LUMROKOL-104937 format. One line per field, with one value per residue: residue number from 1; residue in three letters; x, y, z of N, C-alpha, C in turn. Coordinates in Angstrom, 1 decimal, decimal comma, m for minus. Atoms other than C-alpha are relative to their C-alpha. Layout:
BEGIN
num NUM:...
residuo Ala:...
npx X:...
npy Y:...
npz Z:...
capx X:...
capy Y:...
capz Z:...
cpx X:...
cpy Y:...
cpz Z:...
***
This chain:
BEGIN
num 1:2:3:4:5:6:7:8:9:10:11:12:13:14:15:16:17:18:19:20:21:22:23:24:25:26:27:28:29:30:31:32:33:34:35:36:37:38:39:40:41:42:43:44:45:46:47:48:49:50:51:52:53:54:55:56:57:58:59:60:61:62:63:64:65:66:67:68:69:70:71:72:73:74:75:76:77:78:79:80:81:82:83:84:85:86:87:88:89:90:91:92:93:94:95:96:97:98:99:100:101:102:103:104:105:106:107:108:109:110:111:112:113:114:115:116:117:118:119:120:121:122:123:124:125:126:127:128:129:130:131:132:133:134:135:136:137:138:139:140:141:142:143:144:145:146:147:148:149:150:151:152:153:154:155:156:157:158:159:160:161:162:163:164:165:166:167:168:169:170:171:172:173:174:175:176:177:178:179:180:181:182:183:184
residuo Met:Lys:Val:Arg:Ser:Gln:Val:Gly:Leu:Thr:Leu:Ile:Glu:Phe:Leu:Phe:Ala:Ile:Ser:Val:Ile:Ala:Ile:Ala:Ala:Leu:Gly:Val:Ala:Ser:Met:Phe:Pro:Ala:Ala:Tyr:Lys:Thr:Val:Val:Glu:Gly:Gly:Gln:Val:Thr:Lys:Ala:Thr:Met:Leu:Ala:Arg:Glu:Met:Met:Ser:Met:Val:Arg:Ser:Tyr:Pro:Phe:Glu:Leu:Leu:Thr:Gln:Ser:Ser:Tyr:Leu:Ser:Pro:Asn:Phe:Asp:Thr:Arg:Thr:His:Trp:Thr:Val:Ala:Asn:Ala:Gln:Cys:Pro:Pro:Asp:Pro:Ala:Thr:Phe:Ser:Ile:Gly:Glu:Arg:Thr:Thr:Arg:Phe:Ser:Asn:Val:Lys:Trp:Ser:Cys:Asp:Leu:Val:Gly:Thr:Gly:Gly:Ala:Thr:Thr:Gly:Gln:Gly:Leu:Pro:Asn:Ala:Phe:Gly:Thr:Val:Ala:Leu:Ala:Cys:Val:Asp:Ala:Asn:Trp:Asn:Glu:Thr:Ser:Pro:Leu:Cys:Val:Ser:Pro:Val:Gly:Ile:Val:Arg:Val:Thr:Val:Glu:Val:His:Trp:Gly:Ile:Asn:Gly:Ser:Gln:Leu:Val:Arg:Leu:Val:Gly:Tyr:Ile:Ser:Arg:Pro:Arg:Ser
npx m0,8:m0,6:m1,4:m0,4:m1,3:m0,9:m0,1:m1,2:m1,1:m1,1:m1,2:m0,4:0,8:m0,4:m1,3:0,3:0,6:m1,1:m1,0:0,7:0,1:m1,4:m0,3:0,7:m0,5:m1,3:0,3:0,4:m1,1:m1,0:0,5:m0,2:m1,2:0,2:1,0:m0,8:m0,9:0,8:0,4:m1,2:m0,3:1,1:m0,2:m1,2:0,5:0,9:m0,9:m0,8:1,0:0,2:m1,2:0,0:1,0:m0,5:m1,0:0,7:0,7:m0,9:m0,4:1,1:0,1:m1,1:0,4:m0,3:m1,2:m1,1:m0,1:m0,4:m1,4:m0,9:m0,6:0,8:0,3:m1,2:0,3:1,2:m0,2:m0,1:m0,4:m1,3:m1,2:0,1:0,1:0,2:0,6:m1,1:m0,5:0,8:1,0:1,4:0,4:m0,7:0,7:0,1:m0,6:m1,4:m0,2:0,3:1,3:0,0:m0,2:1,1:0,9:m0,6:m1,0:0,7:0,8:m0,9:m0,5:1,1:0,4:m1,1:0,2:1,2:m0,2:m0,8:0,6:m0,9:0,2:1,1:0,1:0,6:1,1:1,0:0,0:m0,9:m0,1:m1,3:m1,0:0,8:m0,5:0,9:m0,5:1,0:m0,4:0,8:m0,3:0,9:0,6:0,4:m0,6:m0,9:m1,1:m1,3:m0,7:m0,7:0,9:0,3:1,4:0,9:0,3:1,4:0,9:0,7:m0,9:0,3:m1,2:0,3:m0,7:0,0:m0,5:m0,2:m0,4:m0,6:m0,3:m0,3:m1,4:m0,5:1,1:0,8:1,4:0,1:1,3:m0,3:1,2:m0,3:1,1:m0,3:0,4:0,0:m0,1:1,3:0,5:m0,2
npy m0,9:m1,0:m0,3:m1,5:m0,3:m0,9:m1,4:m0,7:0,0:1,0:m0,6:m0,4:m1,2:m1,1:m0,5:m0,7:m1,3:m0,8:m0,4:m0,9:m1,2:m0,5:m0,6:m1,2:m1,0:m0,5:m0,9:m1,2:m0,6:m0,6:m1,3:m1,0:m0,9:m0,9:m1,0:m0,9:m0,9:m1,0:m1,0:m0,8:m0,8:m1,0:m1,0:m0,9:m0,9:m0,9:m0,9:m0,9:m1,0:m1,0:m0,8:m0,9:m1,0:m0,9:m1,0:m0,9:m1,0:m0,9:m0,8:m0,9:m1,0:m1,0:m1,1:0,3:m0,6:0,9:1,1:m0,4:m0,4:1,0:0,8:1,1:0,8:0,8:1,4:0,5:0,6:1,5:0,3:0,7:m0,9:m1,3:0,2:1,4:0,1:0,1:m1,4:m0,8:0,7:0,1:m1,0:m1,3:m1,1:m1,1:m1,2:m0,1:m0,6:m1,4:m0,3:0,3:1,4:0,8:0,5:0,9:0,9:0,8:1,0:1,0:0,8:0,8:1,0:1,0:0,9:0,8:1,0:1,0:0,4:0,5:1,5:0,4:1,4:0,7:m0,7:m0,3:m1,4:m0,2:1,0:0,6:m0,6:m1,0:m1,4:m0,7:m1,1:m1,0:m0,8:m1,1:m0,5:m1,0:0,5:m1,2:0,0:m1,1:0,1:0,5:0,4:m1,1:m0,8:0,7:0,2:0,3:m1,4:m0,3:m0,4:1,2:0,7:1,4:0,9:1,4:0,6:1,5:0,6:1,5:0,8:1,2:0,8:1,4:0,2:m1,0:m0,9:0,7:m0,4:m1,4:m0,7:m1,3:m0,8:m1,2:m1,0:m1,4:m1,2:m1,2:m1,3:m0,5:m1,2:m1,2
npz m0,7:0,8:m0,3:0,1:0,6:m0,8:0,5:m0,5:1,0:m0,2:m0,1:1,3:0,4:m0,9:0,5:1,2:m0,3:m0,6:1,1:0,9:m0,8:m0,1:1,3:0,2:m1,0:0,5:1,1:m0,7:m0,8:0,9:0,4:m1,0:0,3:1,2:m0,4:m0,9:0,8:0,7:m1,0:m0,4:1,2:0,1:m1,1:0,4:1,0:m0,7:m0,8:1,0:0,6:m1,0:m0,1:1,1:m0,2:m1,1:0,6:0,9:m0,9:m0,5:1,1:0,3:m1,1:0,2:0,8:1,4:0,4:m0,5:0,9:1,3:0,0:0,6:m0,9:m0,4:1,2:0,3:0,1:m0,6:m1,3:m0,1:m1,4:m0,1:0,1:m0,7:m1,4:m0,4:m1,4:m0,9:m0,3:m0,9:m0,8:0,5:0,9:m0,3:m0,7:0,9:m0,7:0,3:1,3:0,1:0,6:1,4:0,2:m0,6:1,0:1,0:m0,6:m1,0:0,7:0,6:m1,1:m0,5:1,0:0,0:m1,2:0,2:1,0:m0,6:m1,2:m1,0:m0,1:1,0:0,3:m1,1:m0,6:1,0:0,4:1,1:1,0:0,1:0,9:0,7:0,2:0,8:0,8:0,4:1,2:0,4:1,3:0,5:1,3:0,8:1,3:0,0:m1,0:0,4:m1,2:m0,6:m0,8:m1,3:m0,3:1,2:0,3:0,5:m1,1:m0,5:m0,9:m0,4:m0,4:m0,1:m1,2:0,1:m1,3:0,1:m1,2:0,4:m1,2:0,4:0,4:0,9:0,4:1,1:m0,1:0,3:0,1:0,6:m0,1:0,7:m0,2:0,6:m0,9:0,8:m0,8:m0,5:0,7:m0,8
capx 17,9:19,3:23,0:24,3:27,0:30,0:29,9:33,1:36,5:39,1:42,7:43,4:40,5:41,6:45,2:43,9:41,7:44,6:46,9:44,3:43,8:47,6:48,1:45,4:46,8:50,3:48,8:47,1:50,1:52,3:50,2:51,0:54,6:53,6:50,6:52,9:55,4:52,6:51,3:54,8:55,4:52,0:52,7:56,1:54,4:51,8:54,5:56,6:53,5:52,8:56,4:56,3:53,1:54,6:57,5:55,2:53,1:56,2:57,4:54,0:54,2:57,4:56,9:56,8:59,7:61,9:61,0:61,9:65,4:68,1:69,7:66,7:66,1:69,7:71,1:68,1:67,7:68,9:69,0:72,1:74,3:72,8:72,2:72,5:70,7:74,1:74,8:72,1:69,6:66,2:63,7:65,3:64,4:63,0:64,4:67,9:67,4:67,4:64,2:65,1:66,2:63,0:61,0:63,6:66,5:64,2:61,9:64,8:66,2:62,8:62,0:65,4:64,7:61,2:62,5:65,1:63,2:64,7:65,3:63,2:64,0:62,7:60,2:58,3:59,2:60,9:61,8:64,7:67,7:65,5:66,5:64,6:65,0:63,1:63,5:62,2:61,9:60,5:58,1:57,6:58,2:60,2:62,5:66,2:68,8:70,6:67,6:67,0:63,3:60,5:60,0:56,5:53,7:52,1:55,0:54,8:57,2:57,1:58,0:59,0:59,4:60,8:61,1:63,5:63,9:64,9:68,1:70,0:66,8:65,0:61,6:60,3:57,3:57,3:54,9:54,8:52,9:52,8:52,8:51,8:52,6:49,9:47,7:48,5
capy 57,9:61,1:61,7:65,2:66,6:68,3:72,1:74,1:74,5:71,9:72,8:73,1:75,5:77,6:77,9:78,8:81,5:82,9:83,0:84,8:87,4:87,8:88,4:91,0:92,7:92,9:94,6:97,2:97,7:98,4:101,5:103,2:104,3:105,7:107,5:108,9:110,2:111,9:113,6:114,8:116,1:117,8:119,5:120,8:122,2:123,9:125,3:126,6:128,3:130,0:131,1:132,5:134,3:135,7:137,3:138,6:140,3:141,8:143,1:144,6:146,5:148,4:151,9:151,8:154,1:151,7:148,9:150,8:151,9:150,2:149,0:146,8:145,7:144,4:142,4:140,4:138,9:135,3:133,9:131,8:134,8:137,8:136,3:133,0:131,9:131,3:135,1:136,2:135,1:133,9:135,4:138,8:141,7:144,5:147,0:146,1:147,5:151,2:152,8:152,4:148,8:147,7:147,3:145,5:144,0:142,9:141,2:139,4:138,2:137,1:135,3:133,5:132,3:131,2:129,2:127,3:127,1:126,0:122,2:121,9:118,3:117,3:120,0:120,4:124,1:125,4:123,2:120,8:122,5:125,5:128,8:131,5:134,2:137,4:139,1:142,5:143,8:147,0:146,1:149,7:150,0:153,2:151,8:151,5:150,2:153,5:155,2:154,5:154,5:153,1:156,3:155,9:157,4:154,0:152,2:148,4:146,1:142,4:140,5:136,8:134,9:131,4:128,9:126,0:123,0:119,3:117,9:120,7:122,8:120,2:121,2:124,6:126,9:130,1:133,0:136,0:139,2:142,8:146,0:149,2:152,8:154,2:156,9:160,4
capz 154,5:153,1:152,8:153,5:151,3:152,9:152,6:152,7:150,9:150,4:151,0:147,3:146,7:149,7:148,3:144,9:146,3:148,4:145,3:143,2:146,0:146,4:142,7:142,6:145,8:144,2:141,2:143,4:145,6:142,7:141,9:145,2:144,4:141,0:142,6:145,3:142,8:140,8:144,0:144,9:141,3:141,2:144,6:143,3:140,2:142,4:144,7:141,7:140,2:143,5:143,8:140,3:141,0:144,2:142,3:139,6:142,3:143,8:140,4:139,7:143,0:141,8:140,5:136,7:136,3:138,3:136,0:132,9:134,0:132,0:135,1:135,8:132,2:132,0:133,6:134,6:138,1:138,6:142,1:141,3:140,5:142,4:145,8:147,6:150,8:152,4:152,2:154,5:157,1:155,9:156,1:155,6:157,8:155,6:158,2:157,2:153,7:152,8:151,6:147,9:148,3:150,1:146,9:144,8:146,9:149,7:147,2:145,5:148,8:150,1:146,8:146,9:150,4:149,5:146,5:148,5:151,8:155,0:154,9:151,7:151,2:154,6:155,6:152,3:152,1:149,0:146,0:145,5:143,8:143,0:141,4:139,7:137,1:136,3:132,9:132,1:128,6:127,2:124,3:123,0:119,3:119,9:122,6:122,1:124,5:124,9:126,4:130,1:129,8:127,5:125,5:124,1:126,2:126,5:128,0:128,3:130,1:129,6:132,8:132,5:135,8:135,7:138,5:137,9:140,2:140,1:138,7:136,9:136,8:134,6:135,8:134,8:135,4:133,3:133,9:131,5:132,2:130,9:133,0:131,4:132,4:134,6:133,0:134,2
cpx 0,7:1,4:0,3:1,3:0,8:0,0:1,3:1,1:1,0:1,3:0,5:m0,8:0,4:1,3:m0,2:m0,6:1,0:0,9:m0,6:m0,1:1,4:0,5:m0,7:0,5:1,3:m0,2:m0,4:1,1:1,1:m0,4:0,4:1,3:m0,2:m1,0:0,7:0,9:m0,8:m0,5:1,1:0,3:m1,1:0,1:1,2:m0,4:m0,9:0,8:0,8:m0,9:m0,3:1,2:0,2:m1,0:0,4:0,9:m0,7:m0,7:1,0:0,5:m1,1:m0,2:1,1:m0,6:0,4:1,3:1,2:0,1:0,6:1,4:0,8:0,7:m0,8:m0,4:1,2:1,1:m1,2:0,4:0,0:0,5:1,3:1,2:m0,2:0,0:m0,1:m0,5:1,1:0,5:m0,7:m0,9:m1,3:m1,0:0,7:m0,9:m0,1:0,6:1,4:0,3:m0,4:m1,4:m0,1:0,2:m1,2:m0,9:0,7:0,9:m0,7:m0,8:0,8:0,5:m1,1:m0,4:1,1:m0,2:m1,2:0,2:0,8:m0,7:1,0:m0,2:m1,0:m0,1:m0,8:m1,3:m1,1:0,0:1,0:m0,1:1,4:0,8:m0,7:0,8:m1,0:0,6:m1,2:0,7:m1,0:0,4:m1,0:m0,5:m0,5:0,7:1,1:1,2:1,3:0,8:0,8:m0,8:m0,4:m1,4:m0,7:m0,5:m1,4:m0,9:m0,7:0,8:m0,5:1,2:m0,5:0,8:m0,2:0,7:0,1:0,5:0,5:0,2:0,3:1,5:0,4:m1,1:m0,9:m1,5:m0,1:m1,5:0,4:m1,3:0,4:m1,2:0,5:m0,5:0,1:0,2:m1,3:m0,4:0,2:m1,2
cpy 1,0:0,2:1,4:0,1:0,9:1,4:0,6:m0,1:m1,1:0,9:0,6:1,2:1,2:0,6:0,7:1,3:1,0:0,5:1,0:1,4:0,7:0,6:1,3:1,1:0,5:1,0:1,4:0,7:0,6:1,4:1,1:0,8:0,9:1,1:1,0:1,0:1,0:1,0:0,9:1,0:1,1:1,1:0,9:1,0:1,1:1,0:0,9:1,0:1,1:0,9:1,0:1,1:1,0:1,1:0,9:1,1:1,0:1,0:1,0:1,1:1,1:1,2:m0,3:0,5:m0,8:m1,2:0,3:0,6:m1,1:m0,9:m1,2:m0,8:m0,9:0,3:m0,4:m0,8:m1,5:m0,3:m0,7:1,0:1,3:m0,2:m1,5:0,0:0,0:1,4:0,7:m0,9:0,0:m0,1:1,3:1,0:1,2:1,3:0,1:0,6:1,5:0,1:m0,5:m1,5:m0,9:m0,6:m1,0:m1,1:m0,9:m1,1:m1,1:m0,9:m0,9:m1,1:m1,1:m0,9:m0,9:m1,2:m1,2:m0,6:m0,6:m1,5:m0,5:m1,4:m0,8:0,6:0,2:1,4:0,1:m1,2:m0,6:0,6:1,1:1,3:0,7:1,2:0,9:0,8:1,1:0,5:1,0:m0,5:1,2:m0,1:1,0:m0,2:m0,4:m0,1:1,1:0,9:m0,7:m0,4:m0,5:1,4:0,3:0,4:m1,2:m0,7:m1,4:m0,7:m1,4:m0,6:m1,5:m0,5:m1,5:m0,6:m1,3:m0,9:m1,4:m0,1:0,9:0,9:m0,6:0,3:1,5:0,5:1,4:0,8:1,3:0,9:1,3:1,0:1,2:1,3:0,5:1,3:1,1:0,9
cpz m1,0:0,4:m0,2:m0,7:0,9:m0,7:0,5:m1,2:0,3:0,1:m1,3:m0,5:0,8:m0,5:m1,3:0,2:0,6:m1,1:m0,9:0,7:0,1:m1,3:m0,2:1,0:m0,5:m1,1:0,5:0,7:m0,8:m0,5:1,0:m0,2:m1,1:0,4:0,9:m0,7:m0,8:1,0:0,3:m1,2:m0,1:1,1:m0,3:m1,1:0,6:0,8:m0,9:m0,6:1,1:0,2:m1,2:0,1:1,1:m0,5:m1,0:0,7:0,5:m1,1:m0,4:1,0:m0,2:m0,7:m1,5:m0,5:0,4:m0,9:m1,4:m0,1:m0,6:0,9:0,5:m1,2:m0,3:1,0:0,7:1,3:m0,1:1,4:0,2:0,0:0,9:1,5:0,3:1,5:1,0:0,4:1,0:0,8:m0,7:1,1:0,3:0,7:m0,9:0,6:m0,3:m1,4:0,0:m0,7:m1,5:m0,3:0,4:m1,1:m0,9:0,7:1,0:m0,7:m0,6:1,0:0,5:m1,0:0,0:1,2:m0,2:m1,0:0,6:1,2:1,0:0,1:m1,0:m0,3:1,1:0,6:m1,0:m0,4:m1,2:m1,0:0,0:m1,1:m0,8:m0,3:m0,9:m0,7:m0,3:m1,1:m0,3:m1,4:m0,4:m1,4:m0,8:m1,3:m0,1:0,9:m0,6:1,3:0,6:0,8:1,2:0,2:m1,3:m0,4:m0,5:1,2:0,5:1,0:0,4:0,3:0,1:1,1:m0,2:1,3:m0,3:1,3:m0,5:1,2:m0,6:m0,4:m1,1:m0,5:m1,1:0,0:m0,1:0,1:m0,4:0,1:m0,7:0,2:m0,5:1,0:m0,9:0,9:0,4:m0,8:0,9:0,0
***
């Protein structure tokens, strides 16, 4: 007569298997918060880069003579000191600005609104504690600060756009571009 052996798991084998699976699952589960944080930070960098490119495009659309006027070279634009979202309604209506203001002031107000976004913390728009700066500098060798324009026939303006966000502006995206005088 043949004796059959019992096939299956004992209670101790079952508990050991469950504990091994639980330890492995805890290791995998601990990766999710770190991965989520990385995805959020990557999204913020992408958003800041897009906002910096948006302002660079707006500045490139200005007439070159407007960029080279000393009033635009200094002081430089900073959303913290020139305009706050609390001062006006977002998004601004371009019709509320005069013809001369539409290229610069409208762009500055719109960009300020885009940086902060409405309900940025909950809606995903804007960036947390965001502010931006735009610095223009004439890079002509013959330029001096008393002259209102870049004086060389070539005329080159360096545009530096920065987007800061996070605690005390600890995160930063900087975009530098050059705009030259159009050929006549």
